[in-house]
N, C-alpha and C positions, 0 to 999 in steps of 0.2 A: 437568496434569503430563505431560511428554513420556514416552512409554512406554519410551524408551531410558535415562531417568534414574532411578537407584535412589532410593528414598524410604523413610525411616524416621521414625516419629513417636514422640517421647519426651515424656511428660507434663510433666516439669520444665523443658522448654524453653518451655512455654506461660506467658506472663505472666498469663494469666487462671486458671491452676490455683490452687485454694483455698489450698494451703500457701504458694505463691509470693506470692499477694495478702496473706496474713497477715504474711509477712516484710516485704513492701514497706510495709505500714501502719505497722509499728514503725520501719523505716528512715526513713520520711518525717518522723518526729519526732526523728531523731538517735540512736535507740536501736538497737544491733545485737542482735537477739534470740538466745536460746540455740539456736534452730533454724537460724540462718544457717550456721554452720560445718558441721554434719552434712549439710545440703542441698547446700552447695557441694561437699563431698567426694563425695557420691553422684553429682552431675553430673560431677565430675572422673573418677570411675571409669567412667562411661558414655563419656566422651570418650576415655579411654585404650583402652577396648575397641573403639571404632568408628572412630577417626580417626588412630591412630598410624601407619598405613601411607601416609598421603597426603603429597603434595608441598606443597599449598597449601590453606588453609582460608579460605573467604570468609564473613565474618560481617556480617550486616546489622543495624546499629544496636546490636549487643551491646556494642561498645566505646565507645559514645557516648551511650547512653540508659539511664535508671535503672529501667526497667520490670521487669527481672529481674536484680538485682545478684548473687544466688548464681550464675547462669549466667555473668555477666561475670567474677566472681572465679574461677570454675572454668576458664574459657577462658584467663584470664591465667596461672593456674598451669600449665595444660597447655602453653602456648607456652613458658614458661620451661624446662619439663622436656624438650621435644622439639626438639632441634636436629638437622636443619636445616629443620623444617617452617616454612613462611612463612604469615603471617597477612595477609590483605587485609581490612581493616575498611571496609565500605561504610557510611560515616558520613553518612547522609542527614539525620539529625536530631541536634542537639547539645544535650543537656540543659543544660550549663553556659552556653550562649549564649541560652537561652530564659527570659525573665523569669517566665513562668508556672511554671517548674519550680524556679527558684532557691531558694525557701523549703524545698524538699524535699532540698536538697543540702548537704553539709558537707565542709569542707576536711580530710578524713581518709579512711583506708581504710574501706569500699570505694568511696566516692563519688569519690575522687580518681583512680581508675582510668579514669574517663570523660574525663579531660583529660590523658592521658599517651600517649606512644609506648611500647609495651610491650617493644620490642627495637630497638636502634639500626640493625640491618640486615635484620631479618626481619619487620618490621611496616610494611606499606604502607597509608597512609591514602588512601581514595578518597571524594570527595564528589560530589554530584549536579549541582552548578552552580558557577560561578565565585564567586557570592556566598557559598555554603557553604564553599568553599575558603578564601576570605579570613577568614571567621569562625573556621575551625578553625586556620588558621595563627596567628591572633591568640591563640587559646586555648592552643595548644601552646607559643608563644613561640619564641625562637631556639634553634638547635641541634638541631632535630628534622628527620627526613627530609622530603623534598619531598612535598607533598600533590598528588594527581592528581585532576582533575575529569573524571568520565565521566558523561555525561547518561543519563537513562532513555530507553528507546526505545519505539516503538509497534509494534503488530502491524498493519502497513500492509496486509497481504494480507486480513486480516479486515475492516478498516475499508472497504476497497474491494470487499469481497465477491467476491474473485477465485476462479475455479474452477481445478482442477488444470492444465488445458491452458493457460490464460492464464499461470499461474505458470511452467509449463515453457517457454513462449515467452520470457518475461522472462528466465529463467535461461539458456536456450540462446543468446540473442543479447545477453546482458549489458546489458539495457536499464536496469538500476539505475545503471549508470555513464554513461548518455547524457543529454544535454540540449542542445536540446529534442528530445523524441521527438514527431515529427509523424506523424499517423495519416491514411492514405488508404484508407478502406474501400470498395474498388471492384474489380470484375472487371478483368482485364487485357485491355483493348480500346482501340483507338486513340482513340475519342472521349473517353476519360478523361484524355488528355493527361498521362500519367504521366511522360513525358520532361521536361516542365516541372517537375514536382515533384522529380525527380532533380536537375535543374539548380539549382533553388532551394536544395535541401539542400546541394549542393556549394558554392554561394556562401555559405551560412551558416557554413561552416567558418572564414571570416575572423573571425567573432565567437564561434563556439562550436565548438571542435575536435571535440566528440563529437556534433554534430548528427546525428540519425538519422531516417530515413523508414521507416515500416512500411506496406507495401501488403498488405492482408489478403486480397484476393479471388483466386480461381482464374482460369484463362483463360476468357474469354468462350466459351460453347459453340456459338455460331451461325455463327462464321466461322473456317474453318480457317487463315486468314491470321494469326489471333491468336498462333499458335505462332511465326510469323516475327517478329511484333511483340515477343513476350516475349524472343526471342533478341536483338533489337535493344536492348531495355531492359537486358538483362544486360551486353551489350557496352558500353552507355553508362555503366553503373555502374563497370565496370572502367576505362574511359577517364577517368571523373570521380574515381577514387580512393575510391569508396564501396563497394567489394566486400569489405571486411575484416569480414565478418559475425561472425567468431569472435574478433576482437581486442577486448579490453576498452579502453574509453575512446577508440575511434576512430570517426570519422564513417562512416556506412554507410547503404546502402539495402537493406532486407530485404524479400524477396518471400516471403510465407507460402505461396504456391503451391508453393514448394520444401519447405516444412515439411509441408504436407498438400495432396494433389491435389484434395481435396474442399473445398467451401465450409465454412468453420469454423462450428460451432454458434453461435447467437446469444448464448448465455451467455458464450462466449469473446470474441465481437465486442464485446459490451457491457462486458466486463471490460477490454478494450483501450481502449475509450472512456474509462473511468474512470481508467486508469493513465496514458495518454499526455498530452502537454502541450497539443496544439493539433490542430485539424482542418485539413488541407491538401487542398483539393478543386479542382483546376485544370481541370475538364472544359471541353471546347469546347462541349458541348451536353448538356442534361438535360431530361427532361420534367417532373421535379419536384425530386428531390434529397433523399431521406429522411435521409441523414447530417447535413444541416444541422439538422434537427429533433432528431436524437439527440444531437448535440453541444450543442444548447441545453439539453437536459434534464440534462446533467452539467456545465453551466456552463463548457464548454470554449471557448476562443477559436477563432474561425472565420476562416480565410484561404481565400478562394474566388474563382472566376472572376466577372467582372463580366457575368453573363448574367441575363436576366429572371426565370427560375424562382427563383434564389437571392434576388433582391431581394424576391420575393413572400413567401418564407418567413422570411428573416432580417431584411429591412428594414434598419434602421440598426445592427443588432446583429452585423454581420460586417465584416471588412476585405477589400475587393474589389481585384482586380488584373486586368489584361488577360491572358487566357490565352496570348497571344503576346508578353507583355511581357518586359522585360529581367530575367532572374533575379537579377542583382546588385542591381538597384534594389529588387526585391521583397524580397530577403533583408535589405537595409538597413532597409526599412520594417518588416519583421517584428522585426528586432533592436530597433528603437526601441520597438516595442510591448511586447516582452518586458521590456525594461529598466524600463518604467513600469507594468508589470502586477504589482501586489502579490501577487495570488493565485498567479501562475505562479512568481514569485521565491520565495515562501514554500514552495510545494510542492516546488520543487527543493532548497531548503535542508533541508527535513524529510527528503526522500529521501536526501540525501547524509550528513546528520549525525545523524538521529534515528530511523533504522530499526534494529531489533536486528541485522539482517544486517551492516550496516556498522559499528555500534558494536562488535559482537563481533569482527569481522575486524580492525579497525584499532586497537582499544583493549583489549578484554578478553582476547582470545587472546594477544597479545604479553605482556601483564602476567602471565598465568598461566604461559605457557611459559618466561618468564624465571626462574621459580622452580623449574622442573622439575629433579628429581634426575638427575644423570648416570648 
């Protein structure tokens, strides 16, 4: 539970509470027990005391599942009494469309509340998928408000085990809105051929308007001319139209040397390996090339120079190019690989459609704000 979100626990909301279970046992046989109305009214009193000042109530499965019908009936009564409070019913499970539950349902009050729209303008149905949306629309029949499908999201940062600094980099440079995000984990020194990576990223805009290159290393410490090289690279990003580091959805080249003058800690580097979409490593020369191995451990596609050390470590498991090759042709080849790479395509789809960040921003927040009192 988020520390900024208030939380109250009320026993009669719990479908496993003994008195609720006893009521359900009778209801499942078609009998409304004497305890139903008093329990419903007790819950209604609690709702009146705690929810009367809100713009919107979001109810998960209460309006569509029969596990706690006193709560369902109390919420129905509350909504009728409190105009203009809006109800968003998150109808993930539909009792009336589940053959397992049909023997426990009866075409009368309170069971019929589970297949109704409770108010023509103040009840918004939300389902978790297009399939559930179709089922609910069939159940409700004609004349009911539109049903909206909003998917469940994932805690992507926890799945990827990202540290706070990695998350800050992703947020600072709007990387959730970029694809593909290419990772070049190298110091800024001429033998890394970073200008080729910039040129390739610029060429990728033909296929991916938000293509982004992340160069993670600081300036190489052993050659004072690396500062001159860094200035040349920044000038190249401006000339290539890749300097819009703060603009959402734009192609860009990001130098994390401007984010931190020091080498980023390995936990952040490894977080970026897990988050980004592909390794782009165009070095003119390397003695070994550790990033090739690191990319392999996170199953990241590898695009790298056609030089002997990389063949030794990656063998046939990388996509090679001439470090002096035509950036447009390299970008075209990368595009074809991205198009046919199921894992990359699915990762991008999940990032854009199924992370809570984007679901909340694009679907939940507008839904709630549309109900806000003036």
